C-alpha positions in Angstrom: 0.1 6.6 26.4 -2.5 8.9 24.9 -5.6 9.9 26.8 -8.8 11.9 26.3 -6.9 15.2 26.8 -4.6 14.3 23.9 -7.6 13.5 21.7 -9.2 16.8 22.5 -6.0 18.7 21.9 -5.6 17.0 18.5 -9.0 18.2 17.5 -8.2 21.7 18.7 -5.0 21.7 16.6 -7.0 20.6 13.6 -9.5 23.4 14.0 -6.8 26.0 14.6 -5.1 25.1 11.3 -8.4 25.6 9.5 -9.2 28.9 11.2 -5.6 30.3 11.1 -4.0 28.8 8.0 -1.2 31.4 8.1 -0.6 31.1 11.8 -2.3 32.6 14.9 -0.3 35.9 14.6 -2.1 36.5 11.3 -5.8 37.3 10.7 -8.2 34.3 10.8 -9.7 32.9 7.6 -12.9 34.7 8.4 -11.3 38.0 9.4 -12.7 37.8 12.9 -10.7 37.0 16.0 -11.3 33.4 17.1 -10.2 31.5 20.2 -10.1 27.7 20.1 -9.6 25.6 23.2 -10.6 22.3 24.9 -13.3 22.5 27.6 -16.3 24.6 28.2 -16.3 28.4 28.1 -16.4 30.6 31.1 -19.7 32.4 31.0 -18.5 35.8 31.9 -15.6 35.7 29.5 -17.9 34.4 26.7 -20.4 37.2 27.3 -17.6 39.8 27.3 -16.1 38.5 24.0 -19.3 38.3 22.1 -20.5 41.7 23.3 -17.1 43.1 22.2 -18.1 43.0 18.5 -20.9 45.6 19.1 -19.5 47.7 21.9 -16.0 48.3 20.4 -14.2 46.4 23.2 -12.8 43.8 20.9 -15.0 40.8 20.1 -13.9 37.2 19.7 -15.7 34.1 18.4 -15.2 31.0 20.6 -14.8 27.4 19.4 -14.7 24.8 22.2 -14.0 21.1 22.1 -15.8 19.3 25.0 -16.2 15.6 25.9 -19.7 14.5 26.5 -20.9 11.6 28.7 -21.4 8.2 27.4 -17.9 6.7 27.0 -17.8 3.1 25.9 -15.2 0.4 25.4 -14.7 -1.3 22.1 -12.5 -4.3 21.3 -8.8 -3.6 21.1 -7.3 -4.0 17.6 -4.3 -6.0 18.8 -2.4 -6.3 22.1 0.8 -7.4 20.4 4.0 -5.5 21.1 5.2 -3.4 18.2 8.4 -1.4 17.9 7.9 2.3 18.7 11.5 3.7 18.6 15.0 2.3 18.5 18.3 3.8 19.5 21.2 2.6 17.4 24.3 1.4 19.2 27.2 3.9 19.3 29.9 1.4 20.5 31.7 -0.6 17.8 33.7 -3.8 18.3 36.3 -5.2 15.9 38.0 -8.5 16.1 41.6 -9.3 15.2 42.9 -12.7 16.4 42.2 -12.9 20.1 41.8 -9.1 20.5 38.5 -7.2 20.5 38.9 -3.4 20.1 36.2 -1.1 21.2 35.5 2.1 19.3 32.8 4.7 18.8 31.2 6.5 21.7 30.3 5.0 25.1 26.7 5.9 25.9 23.9 4.4 27.9 20.9 2.5 26.4 23.0 -0.1 24.7 24.5 -3.6 25.4 27.8 -5.0 24.2 28.3 -8.8 23.7 31.2 -11.1 23.3 30.0 -14.4 21.8 32.3 -17.5 22.2 31.6 -20.9 20.8 30.6 -22.3 24.2 29.2 -19.2 26.0 28.1 -15.6 25.5 28.8 -12.6 27.7 26.9 -9.3 27.7 27.4 -6.0 29.5 24.9 -3.0 29.7 26.8 0.2 29.2 26.5 2.6 32.2 26.3 6.4 32.2 29.8 6.7 33.6 31.4 4.3 31.3 34.2 4.9 28.8 35.5 2.5 26.1 38.3 1.5 28.5 35.9 0.8 31.4 33.6 -1.3 29.1 36.6 -3.4 28.1 37.6 -3.7 31.8 34.0 -4.9 32.7 34.0 -7.5 30.0 37.5 -8.8 31.1 36.1 -9.2 34.6 33.2 -11.4 33.5 35.0 -13.5 30.8 37.3 -16.2 32.4 40.9 -15.8 31.4 40.4 -12.4 29.5 42.4 -9.3 30.1 42.1 -5.7 29.0 44.4 -2.8 28.2 42.8 0.5 27.4 39.9 -0.2 25.0 41.3 -3.5 23.9 40.0 -6.8 25.3 42.1 -9.9 24.9 40.6 -13.4 25.1 42.5 -16.5 26.2 44.2 -18.5 23.5 41.7 -21.4 23.6 38.7 -19.2 23.2 37.0 -19.2 19.8 35.4 -15.7 19.1 32.1 -16.2 17.2 31.0 -12.6 17.3 31.5 -9.2 19.0 28.7 -6.8 18.7 26.6 -4.0 20.3 22.9 -3.4 20.3 20.7 -0.5 21.2 17.7 -0.3 23.5 14.4 0.7 22.0 10.8 1.2 23.0 7.9 -1.2 22.4 4.2 -0.4 22.6 1.0 -2.3 22.7 -2.7 -1.5 22.9 -4.4 -2.6 26.1 -7.7 -0.8 25.8 -9.8 1.1 23.2 -12.3 3.8 24.2 -14.9 5.7 22.3 -16.2 9.1 23.6 -18.6 11.6 22.1 -16.9 15.0 21.5 -18.8 18.2 21.0 -17.3 21.0 18.9 -19.2 24.2 19.6 -19.2 27.5 17.8 -20.1 30.4 19.9 -20.8 33.6 17.9 -22.7 36.9 18.3 -24.5 36.7 14.9 -25.7 33.9 12.6 -23.4 35.1 9.9 -20.3 34.7 12.0 -21.5 31.3 13.1 -22.1 30.2 9.6 -18.7 31.5 8.3 -16.9 29.5 11.0 -19.0 26.4 10.3 -18.2 26.5 6.6 -14.5 26.3 7.5 -14.5 23.6 10.1 -17.2 21.3 9.0 -15.4 20.0 5.9 -12.1 19.8 7.8 -13.7 17.6 10.5 -15.4 15.5 7.9 -12.2 14.9 6.0 -10.2 14.1 9.1 -11.0 10.4 9.6 -8.1 10.2 12.1 -6.0 12.7 14.1 -2.5 11.8 15.3 -1.8 11.6 19.0 1.5 12.1 20.9 2.1 8.4 21.5 2.2 7.9 17.7 -1.3 6.3 17.6 -4.3 8.0 16.2 -7.9 8.8 17.2 -10.7 7.9 14.8 -13.3 10.6 14.3 -16.8 9.6 13.3 -19.6 12.1 12.7 -22.8 11.8 14.8 -25.0 14.8 14.5 -25.2 18.6 14.6 -27.7 21.3 15.6 -28.0 25.0 16.1 -29.1 26.8 19.2 -30.3 30.4 19.1 -30.6 31.3 22.7 -33.5 33.7 23.1 -32.4 34.9 26.5 -29.2 36.2 25.0 -29.8 38.2 21.9 -26.2 38.0 20.8 -25.5 34.3 21.3 -25.7 32.0 18.3 -24.4 28.5 18.8 -23.8 25.4 16.7 -22.8 22.0 18.1 -21.1 19.5 15.9 -20.8 16.1 17.6 -18.3 13.4 16.7 -17.1 10.2 18.5 -13.4 10.0 19.1 -12.1 6.4 19.3 -8.6 6.1 20.7 -6.3 3.5 22.2 -4.9 3.2 25.7 -1.4 2.0 25.2 1.4 0.6 27.3 5.1 1.0 26.6 8.2 -1.0 27.6 11.9 -0.9 26.9 13.3 -3.6 24.7 16.9 -4.5 24.0 18.1 -5.4 20.6 19.0 -9.1 20.3 22.8 -9.4 20.4 23.1 -13.1 21.3 21.2 -16.1 19.8 21.2 -19.4 21.7 20.2 -22.6 20.0 19.8 -26.0 21.8 20.1 -29.0 19.4 19.0 -32.4 20.7 20.8 -35.4 19.3 18.8 -38.6 19.3 18.8 -42.1 17.7 15.8 -42.9 15.7 13.3 -44.9 17.8 15.0 -43.9 21.1 12.7 -42.7 23.9 15.0 -39.7 24.9 17.7 -37.6 23.2 21.3 -38.9 23.5 22.4 -35.4 24.3 21.8 -31.7 23.8 24.3 -29.4 22.1 24.1 -25.6 22.7 25.3 -23.2 20.0 25.8 -19.5 20.5 25.6 -17.1 17.6 
């Protein structure tokens, strides 16, 4: 799941791309060294970096991304489970008469199934399994079946409907949605440096309606306000705050197995009767 830290880091990454379009090892778009990070600056380091422009010690402009108070909950868009990722099955099964031959690669996170007309049998592949051991495990749970190497043999009276393998994927759902004010602050030693940075990041933030998060959801950015602070007690500190709200989802994930067996119960009844005459179960 994504959290506030992920949302802040996503904004930091967005700003870094604007300031360093050619990479952080190359000069910034303004020509001045710039550091961009989530959180609030350490006062002593900020003073040292801003003074470095004038004293020859190596100055740096700071850009910080800081969460403000006032977090609120908003209605979740949907709490329905949706597929997030899926691992394809690597085991194959081929049927010839009463024999089922296993092929491919034995690996975890998949299930193999033998579907008969009257019953279905499934087996979850283990980390230590081989194709031979999978066939052995299936033979142990299917009455009358035997195995030799990777070949499973069903008894003569068994009708094989299907033999298949399915992977195990990940599902995700939204359980909560939060909205939090986020303050992007430019800390510079002159108004010109502050303005040069602002001209770069302001349109980038305005254009970025959403930023992607590690859990494959996104945070919605909505502009709120901005203001400048020229601190009189520090002659070389010029600051601009740009405030957005970041709306993001709290998500829950769960493993989900691909459907390898379908069971259908069919009720047989006479018209007007109070109860079914019988129920027939079909496996597919």
